C-alpha positions in Angstrom: 1.7 -24.8 25.1 4.4 -24.3 22.6 5.9 -20.8 22.3 8.0 -19.4 19.6 11.7 -19.8 20.3 13.7 -16.5 20.5 14.5 -15.3 17.0 12.3 -18.0 15.3 9.7 -16.2 13.2 8.1 -19.4 11.9 6.0 -21.5 14.3 2.6 -23.2 14.6 0.2 -20.4 15.6 -2.2 -20.9 18.5 -4.3 -18.2 20.2 -2.1 -18.5 23.3 1.2 -18.1 21.5 -0.1 -15.2 19.4 -1.4 -13.5 22.5 2.0 -13.8 24.2 3.9 -12.1 21.4 5.3 -8.8 22.5 5.9 -5.7 20.3 9.4 -4.6 19.4 10.7 -1.2 18.3 9.8 -2.0 14.7 7.2 -4.3 13.0 7.8 -8.0 13.5 6.5 -10.7 11.0 5.7 -14.3 11.9 4.7 -17.1 9.6 2.4 -20.0 10.5 4.1 -23.4 10.1 0.7 -25.0 9.5 -1.0 -22.8 6.8 0.9 -21.7 3.7 1.2 -17.9 3.5 -0.5 -17.1 6.8 1.4 -14.1 8.3 1.0 -12.3 11.5 2.3 -8.7 11.8 3.0 -7.3 15.3 3.2 -3.5 15.3 5.2 -1.5 17.8 1.9 -0.3 19.3 1.0 -3.9 20.1 -1.6 -4.3 17.4 -1.5 -7.8 15.8 -2.9 -8.3 12.3 -3.3 -11.5 10.2 -2.7 -11.4 6.4 -2.0 -13.8 3.6 1.4 -13.3 1.9 1.7 -14.8 -1.6 3.5 -14.2 -4.8 1.1 -13.7 -7.7 2.5 -13.6 -11.2 6.0 -13.2 -9.6 4.9 -10.2 -7.5 4.5 -10.3 -3.7 1.0 -9.5 -2.5 -0.3 -9.2 1.0 -4.1 -9.7 1.5 -5.4 -8.4 4.8 -7.4 -10.9 6.8 -8.1 -9.1 10.1 -6.8 -8.1 13.5 -6.2 -10.5 16.4 -8.0 -11.2 18.7 -11.1 -10.2 16.8 -10.0 -12.8 14.2 -8.7 -15.9 16.0 -6.1 -18.3 14.6 -8.6 -20.9 13.5 -10.6 -18.4 11.5 -7.5 -16.8 10.0 -6.4 -20.3 8.8 -9.8 -20.9 7.3 -9.7 -17.6 5.4 -6.2 -18.2 4.2 -7.2 -21.7 3.0 -10.2 -20.3 1.1 -8.1 -17.6 -0.6 -5.4 -20.2 -1.4 -8.1 -22.3 -3.1 -9.4 -19.3 -5.0 -5.9 -18.6 -6.2 -5.4 -22.2 -7.3 -8.6 -21.8 -9.4 -7.0 -18.8 -11.1 -9.0 -16.0 -9.5 -7.0 -12.8 -9.0 -6.4 -11.1 -5.7 -8.8 -8.2 -6.7 -11.6 -10.7 -7.1 -10.7 -12.4 -3.8 -10.6 -9.1 -1.8 -14.3 -8.5 -2.8 -15.4 -11.6 -0.9 -16.8 -11.2 2.6 -15.7 -13.2 5.6 -18.9 -15.3 5.4 -18.3 -16.0 1.7 -14.7 -17.0 2.4 -15.9 -19.3 5.2 -18.5 -20.9 2.9 -15.9 -21.4 0.2 -13.6 -23.1 2.7 -16.3 -25.5 4.0 
């Protein structure tokens, strides 16, 4: 099982590597090497949350996907892919945030 090297905040997410990440004194951000824009935030409390980080019209935006482990890596990647596809079609983030998880999954399939 691969684990993120010390100080490396970009690696291929797996449920095991994400579960092993430990909280620090301040928020830590990790990027998935497999899915563009997929971000994991580890809070000092130990809470882990997936989001999609993209620049839209030159402005950075973070779209909340859900907490780990309720949302596993595979489903987080699927949601990120569906949102990336929606963005490629020209939909705005406001339109995207109105989609439910089921709608995102159907869009991804």
